[in-house]
C-alpha positions in Angstrom: 40.8 -17.4 1.0 43.7 -15.3 2.4 46.8 -16.5 2.4 47.4 -18.3 5.5 43.7 -20.1 4.6 45.4 -21.9 1.5 48.5 -22.5 3.7 46.7 -24.0 6.2 45.1 -26.1 3.2 48.1 -27.5 1.4 49.5 -28.5 4.9 46.2 -29.9 5.4 46.7 -31.9 1.7 42.6 -31.6 1.5 41.5 -32.7 -1.3 38.5 -30.6 -1.1 40.8 -27.4 -1.8 42.3 -28.9 -5.2 40.6 -26.8 -8.7 39.9 -24.4 -6.5 43.3 -22.2 -6.5 47.2 -23.3 -7.1 50.1 -23.7 -5.2 53.4 -22.4 -7.1 56.7 -23.1 -5.0 60.3 -20.4 -6.2 62.6 -22.7 -5.1 61.7 -25.4 -7.4 60.0 -23.6 -10.1 56.5 -26.2 -10.6 53.1 -25.7 -9.2 50.9 -27.9 -6.8 47.7 -28.4 -6.7 46.7 -28.0 -2.6 46.9 -32.1 -2.1 49.6 -32.6 -3.7 51.7 -35.2 -1.2 55.3 -33.7 -1.6 57.1 -32.2 1.4 54.9 -29.0 2.1 57.2 -25.2 1.3 58.2 -23.0 3.9 55.4 -20.3 3.3 58.3 -17.1 2.6 58.7 -19.6 -0.6 55.6 -20.2 -1.9 53.0 -17.7 -3.8 49.0 -18.6 -5.0 47.7 -18.0 -7.9 43.9 -18.6 -9.0 44.5 -20.9 -12.0 47.4 -23.1 -14.1 47.5 -20.5 -16.7 48.2 -17.9 -14.3 50.9 -20.3 -13.1 52.1 -21.0 -16.4 52.6 -17.4 -17.0 54.6 -16.9 -13.8 57.1 -19.4 -14.9 56.2 -22.3 -13.7 55.4 -25.9 -15.1 53.3 -28.0 -13.3 54.2 -31.1 -11.0 54.9 -34.3 -12.0 54.4 -36.0 -8.6 50.6 -34.4 -8.4 49.5 -33.6 -12.0 47.6 -30.6 -10.9 46.0 -30.2 -14.1 43.8 -33.8 -13.1 41.5 -32.1 -10.7 38.1 -30.5 -10.4 37.2 -27.4 -12.2 36.9 -23.9 -10.2 32.8 -24.2 -8.5 33.5 -20.7 -8.1 32.6 -20.0 -11.8 29.6 -20.7 -11.3 28.5 -18.5 -8.5 30.2 -16.3 -9.9 28.2 -13.7 -12.1 31.0 -11.6 -12.7 32.7 -11.4 -16.1 35.9 -13.2 -15.6 33.0 -16.3 -14.5 30.8 -16.4 -18.0 34.2 -16.1 -19.6 35.3 -19.0 -17.9 32.4 -21.3 -18.8 33.0 -19.9 -22.4 36.4 -20.7 -22.6 35.6 -24.3 -21.8 33.1 -24.5 -23.9 35.7 -24.0 -26.6 34.0 -20.7 -27.8 38.3 -19.6 -28.6 39.1 -22.4 -30.0 35.9 -21.8 -32.9 35.2 -18.2 -33.1 38.6 -16.7 -30.5 39.8 -14.1 -28.8 37.0 -11.5 -30.7 34.3 -13.9 -30.5 34.5 -14.8 -27.0 34.3 -10.8 -26.2 31.6 -10.4 -28.6 29.0 -13.3 -26.8 29.9 -11.1 -23.3 29.9 -7.9 -24.7 32.9 -6.8 -23.9 35.8 -5.6 -26.4 39.1 -7.7 -27.1 41.0 -5.5 -24.7 39.1 -5.1 -21.5 38.0 -8.9 -21.5 41.8 -9.3 -21.4 42.4 -6.9 -19.0 39.5 -7.9 -17.2 40.7 -11.6 -17.1 44.8 -10.1 -16.5 43.8 -8.7 -13.8 41.7 -11.1 -12.0 42.7 -14.7 -12.6 46.3 -13.4 -13.6 46.7 -14.8 -17.8 44.8 -13.8 -21.0 41.9 -15.7 -22.9 44.5 -17.1 -25.0 46.6 -18.6 -22.0 43.9 -19.6 -20.2 42.2 -21.9 -23.0 45.8 -22.9 -23.3 45.7 -24.7 -20.3 42.6 -26.2 -21.0 43.4 -27.8 -24.1 47.2 -29.2 -22.7 45.1 -30.4 -20.0 42.7 -31.8 -21.6 45.9 -33.5 -24.3 47.5 -34.9 -20.7 44.1 -36.5 -19.8 44.1 -37.8 -23.2 47.2 -39.1 -22.5 47.4 -41.0 -19.7 43.9 -43.0 -20.3 43.3 -43.8 -24.4 45.2 -44.8 -26.6 44.6 -42.1 -29.3 47.9 -42.0 -31.1 49.6 -38.7 -30.1 48.4 -36.5 -33.7 44.8 -37.8 -32.5 45.5 -36.8 -28.6 46.7 -33.0 -30.2 44.0 -32.3 -32.2 41.0 -33.9 -29.9 42.5 -31.4 -27.0 42.4 -28.9 -29.9 45.2 -28.2 -30.5 46.2 -26.9 -34.4 49.3 -28.2 -34.9 51.6 -31.0 -33.8 54.2 -28.3 -33.2 52.2 -26.6 -31.2 51.4 -29.5 -29.1 54.3 -30.4 -28.5 55.8 -27.2 -27.3 52.9 -27.4 -25.3 53.2 -30.3 -24.0 56.9 -29.5 -23.2 56.6 -26.2 -21.7 53.9 -26.7 -19.2 55.5 -30.5 -18.7 58.6 -30.6 -18.8 57.9 -33.7 -20.2 57.4 -34.8 -23.6 54.1 -36.4 -24.6 55.4 -40.1 -25.1 56.4 -39.4 -20.8 53.8 -38.5 -19.7 51.8 -41.8 -21.3 53.7 -43.7 -19.8 51.8 -43.2 -16.7 48.6 -44.8 -18.6 46.5 -46.5 -17.1 46.1 -49.4 -18.5 42.5 -50.4 -18.8 40.3 -52.5 -21.5 40.6 -50.9 -24.0 36.5 -49.3 -25.4 35.3 -50.1 -28.6 37.2 -48.4 -31.8 36.3 -44.9 -32.0 35.1 -44.8 -29.2 36.6 -42.6 -25.9 36.7 -43.6 -21.9 38.2 -41.0 -20.1 37.8 -40.1 -15.9 35.7 -37.3 -14.3 37.0 -36.2 -11.2 35.2 -34.6 -8.5 35.0 -33.6 -4.8 33.2 -35.6 -2.5 31.0 -36.6 -1.4 28.7 -37.7 -4.6 25.0 -38.3 -4.3 25.1 -40.3 -7.8 22.2 -41.3 -6.7 19.9 -38.4 -6.5 21.8 -37.0 -10.1 20.6 -40.4 -11.7 17.5 -40.9 -10.6 17.2 -37.2 -11.9 17.3 -38.3 -15.3 15.4 -41.1 -15.2 12.4 -39.9 -15.2 12.9 -37.3 -17.1 14.6 -39.2 -20.7 13.3 -38.8 -23.8 13.1 -41.8 -26.1 15.4 -42.0 -28.5 17.5 -39.0 -27.4 18.2 -40.6 -23.5 18.6 -43.8 -22.0 19.2 -43.6 -18.1 19.5 -45.5 -14.5 20.3 -45.8 -11.2 24.1 -45.8 -12.4 23.9 -44.6 -15.6 23.6 -41.7 -18.5 23.6 -41.6 -21.6 22.1 -39.4 -24.7 22.7 -37.9 -28.3 24.3 -35.1 -28.6 24.7 -32.2 -30.9 27.8 -31.0 -31.2 30.3 -27.9 -32.9 31.7 -31.0 -35.3 28.3 -32.9 -36.1 26.4 -35.3 -34.0 28.0 -37.4 -30.5 26.8 -40.2 -28.4 27.9 -40.2 -24.3 27.2 -42.6 -21.7 28.5 -41.2 -18.3 28.3 -44.6 -15.8 29.0 -45.3 -12.3 31.9 -47.2 -11.4 32.4 -47.9 -7.9 33.7 -44.3 -6.7 34.1 -43.3 -10.4 32.6 -41.3 -12.7 33.3 -42.4 -16.2 32.6 -41.2 -19.4 32.2 -42.8 -23.1 31.6 -41.9 -25.9 31.5 -41.3 -29.4 32.1 -38.1 -31.7 32.2 -36.8 -34.9 34.8 -35.1 -34.5 37.7 -35.2 -31.6 38.3 -31.6 -31.3 35.2 -31.8 -29.9 35.5 -34.4 -26.5 36.7 -30.8 -24.9 33.5 -29.6 -25.1 31.6 -32.6 -24.3 33.9 -33.0 -21.2 33.3 -29.6 -20.4 29.1 -29.8 -20.6 28.8 -33.1 -19.2 30.7 -31.9 -16.0 28.0 -29.0 -15.9 25.6 -31.7 -16.6 26.3 -33.0 -13.6 27.7 -30.5 -11.2 30.6 -31.9 -11.0 32.9 -28.8 -10.8 30.8 -28.0 -6.6 31.9 -27.9 -3.6 29.5 -30.9 -1.7 31.6 -30.2 1.5 31.4 -26.2 2.1 27.3 -26.0 0.4 26.2 -28.8 2.9 28.6 -27.2 5.5 25.7 -24.2 5.2 22.8 -26.1 4.1 23.0 -28.3 7.1 23.8 -26.3 9.7 20.1 -24.7 10.0 18.0 -27.4 12.2 15.4 -27.7 9.6 17.4 -29.1 6.8 20.2 -31.0 9.5 18.2 -34.8 8.9 17.9 -33.9 4.5 21.9 -33.1 4.2 22.7 -35.5 5.9 20.4 -38.6 4.4 22.0 -36.8 1.0 25.2 -35.5 1.4 26.6 -34.6 -2.3 23.8 -33.6 -3.1 24.1 -31.9 -6.7 22.3 -29.2 -9.0 21.1 -30.9 -12.9 22.6 -29.2 -15.6 22.1 -28.7 -19.5 23.1 -30.0 -22.5 22.3 -27.7 -24.6 20.4 -24.0 -24.0 17.7 -24.1 -26.4 16.7 -27.7 -25.4 16.4 -27.0 -21.7 15.2 -23.8 -22.5 12.2 -26.2 -24.6 11.7 -28.7 -22.3 11.2 -25.9 -19.2 9.0 -23.9 -21.3 6.8 -27.0 -22.2 7.8 -28.7 -18.0 5.1 -25.5 -16.6 1.9 -26.3 -15.4 1.9 -30.3 -15.5 3.9 -33.2 -14.1 7.1 -34.6 -15.5 5.5 -37.6 -16.9 3.4 -34.9 -18.7 5.7 -32.8 -20.1 7.9 -36.5 -20.9 5.0 -37.3 -22.9 4.8 -34.1 -24.6 9.0 -34.3 -25.4 8.4 -37.8 -26.7 5.7 -36.2 -29.1 7.8 -33.5 -30.5 11.0 -35.3 -31.3 9.0 -38.0 -33.1 7.9 -35.6 -35.1 10.6 -33.0 -35.7 14.2 -34.5 -34.2 17.0 -35.7 -36.4 17.4 -39.3 -37.3 20.8 -40.5 -36.7 23.3 -43.7 -36.7 23.0 -44.9 -33.5 20.9 -48.4 -32.1 17.4 -47.7 -32.2 17.5 -46.1 -28.1 19.5 -43.2 -29.1 19.4 -42.5 -32.6 17.6 -39.4 -32.4 19.1 -35.5 -32.0 16.4 -33.2 -29.9 15.2 -31.0 -32.9 16.4 -26.9 -32.9 14.6 -23.9 -33.0 14.1 -24.0 -36.9 12.7 -27.6 -36.4 10.4 -26.4 -33.8 9.1 -24.2 -36.0 8.2 -26.1 -38.8 6.4 -29.1 -36.8 6.3 -28.0 -33.1 2.0 -27.2 -33.7 1.0 -30.0 -35.6 2.9 -32.3 -32.9 2.2 -30.4 -29.9 -1.0 -30.6 -27.7 -2.2 -29.2 -24.8 -2.8 -24.9 -23.9 -2.9 -22.7 -26.8 -1.1 -19.9 -24.8 1.8 -22.8 -24.6 2.5 -23.9 -27.8 1.8 -19.8 -29.0 5.1 -19.2 -26.6 7.1 -22.2 -27.4 6.8 -21.2 -31.4 7.0 -17.7 -30.3 10.7 -18.9 -28.3 11.3 -20.9 -31.0 11.4 -18.2 -34.0 12.9 -16.1 -31.8 15.9 -18.3 -32.1 16.0 -19.4 -35.7 16.1 -15.9 -36.7 18.6 -14.9 -34.2 16.5 -12.5 -32.9 17.4 -14.6 -29.5 20.3 -16.4 -28.1 21.1 -17.9 -24.9 24.3 -19.6 -23.8 26.2 -20.9 -20.1 28.2 -17.8 -20.5 24.6 -15.3 -20.1 24.4 -13.0 -17.7 21.9 -13.9 -15.2 19.8 -10.6 -15.0 19.9 -9.8 -18.7 19.2 -13.2 -19.8 15.9 -12.9 -16.6 14.3 -10.4 -17.8 15.4 -11.5 -21.6 13.4 -14.6 -20.6 10.1 -12.5 -19.5 10.4 -10.7 -22.2 8.6 -13.3 -23.8 4.2 -13.8 -23.2 4.4 -16.7 -21.5 7.1 -17.2 -19.6 7.0 -16.0 -15.9 9.7 -16.0 -12.7 9.6 -20.1 -12.7 10.4 -20.3 -15.7 13.1 -17.9 -15.8 14.4 -18.8 -12.8 14.3 -22.5 -13.4 16.9 -22.1 -17.2 19.1 -20.2 -15.1 19.3 -22.6 -12.4 20.0 -25.2 -15.2 21.4 -23.2 -17.9 24.2 -21.6 -16.0 24.3 -23.9 -12.8 23.5 -20.3 -11.0 23.7 -21.9 -7.1 21.0 -19.4 -5.7 17.8 -19.4 -7.4 14.8 -20.2 -5.8 11.5 -21.0 -6.6 8.2 -20.7 -4.1 5.8 -20.4 -6.6 6.2 -24.3 -7.1 4.6 -25.9 -5.1 6.6 -29.1 -4.5 8.8 -26.8 -3.2 6.1 -25.9 -0.9 5.6 -29.7 -0.5 8.7 -30.2 1.1 9.0 -27.0 2.8 6.4 -28.0 4.5 7.7 -32.1 4.9 10.6 -30.4 7.0 9.6 -28.0 9.0 9.7 -25.0 7.0 7.1 -22.1 5.6 4.4 -23.5 2.8 3.3 -19.9 2.3 5.5 -18.6 -0.4 6.3 -14.7 0.9 7.6 -16.6 4.2 9.1 -19.2 3.1 10.7 -16.3 1.0 12.1 -15.1 3.7 12.7 -18.0 5.2 15.6 -18.9 2.4 17.6 -15.8 2.3 19.3 -17.1 5.2 20.3 -20.3 2.9 22.2 -18.0 0.4 24.1 -18.2 -2.1 23.2 -22.0 -1.9 19.6 -21.4 -2.9 19.2 -23.6 -5.5 20.3 -26.7 -3.6 18.5 -26.0 -1.0 15.6 -26.3 -3.8 17.0 -29.4 -4.8 16.7 -30.9 -0.8 12.5 -29.3 -1.2 12.0 -31.5 -4.4 13.3 -34.5 -3.1 12.0 -34.2 0.5 8.5 -33.3 -1.7 8.9 -36.5 -4.1 9.9 -39.3 -1.3 7.1 -38.1 2.0 4.4 -40.5 2.5 1.1 -38.6 1.6 -2.4 -38.9 0.1 -2.5 -39.3 -4.0 -3.7 -35.7 -3.9 -0.3 -34.8 -2.5 1.4 -37.1 -4.2 1.1 -35.6 -7.6 1.6 -32.7 -6.9 5.5 -33.1 -5.1 6.5 -34.8 -9.1 5.3 -32.1 -11.1 6.9 -27.8 -11.0 4.7 -26.4 -12.1 5.2 -22.1 -12.4 3.8 -19.5 -11.0 0.7 -18.0 -12.6 2.6 -15.6 -14.6 4.1 -18.4 -16.9 1.2 -18.7 -18.4 -0.6 -15.5 -18.3 
């Protein structure tokens, strides 16, 4: 967006752009979200920044009225496979708090100096400032939505000391933590040891679709999914935890029980990715709905979301197991694997197991799994590579490099690699023409059902072809069909290369 387009957005106080850029006003020294209800400043007094961290670095403080930190994240991080986008995904996952800037740079394959230069040039702030801005955002959320003590808030937000916390809050918000807490919304407190907070998103939001996606895929002991909620266990840096995301009216709320309060920012980042809460649904719907073949599907399900992943390794194992079989059959296999190799944790019996790690799959996977030997061999080969450190997969991977590394394994082809890119990286522009259900959905909507022709037709939907797949899967699953076609629509088989 250029200056004029952004200024038009703040004149309209358009909430669709919240989180996509920051408006700083030179005459007041504050920065705001685009939808701030205050009087629109004169153009000559406005400077736009890509992030709140850039505004901090330029000497601005956060607006006390519109709370610009309490917005959905930037959708550009999933659109961009560049270094800055990959770095932001890892910063959101808490890598700097755990490994420092050198660890972040090492994961991305660059020197700390080069990474800092790139982020400063593109985003107006270096990695430490970007991480600090995220910590400040988390702290403000906790102060206004929980009853945690101020010291607990400081460490839950990732600060290393109370003094650092107080200094940062005062610098960013020109308020003390106690003054921010006075804005707290008084709701019924959750159970002791449990955190409860809101998850902002840009409407429209296809809640029925995203919750419905998880229901048939929920693994016993790990997940419980309903039409309005999704709960599961999760392995986090500080230990095991549990969370539930539930729909409360037109709001999403996260309730979490953690081994370490410091894991909260990591969990929030992963849950937001799981539910695709930082997407720009208006832009996606406008692009897809402008085509006559998709208009009815977009109108029927506005704000469709691309389900993400809580754990990259887990998602890869799920994708391998899901090759060439139906969702129900894959769930049965995952139940067997989890029962044999998962780790039991304290909690209700519905949520008392952690998904097995790579080393556990190496040890127990062959005995637990049934089906084609080639697929089991692929699963164990990948698990061995992950357990040994020979191979790794993460949220900050380069999409092209990830695809190359995955397809180097015998038994992993374009379908599996593409599906993993969708789910782990949030890649918005993956298309799976070899998928039977994708072709079935295309036929239902009047597109070509032949893979090559469909691939050509799908090019006009770039860069939103992952969301196109979601619409095609939805159409395939809901359209009246013969029993044989219904069975095909419920499966997501890979291309032949995936079982080579």
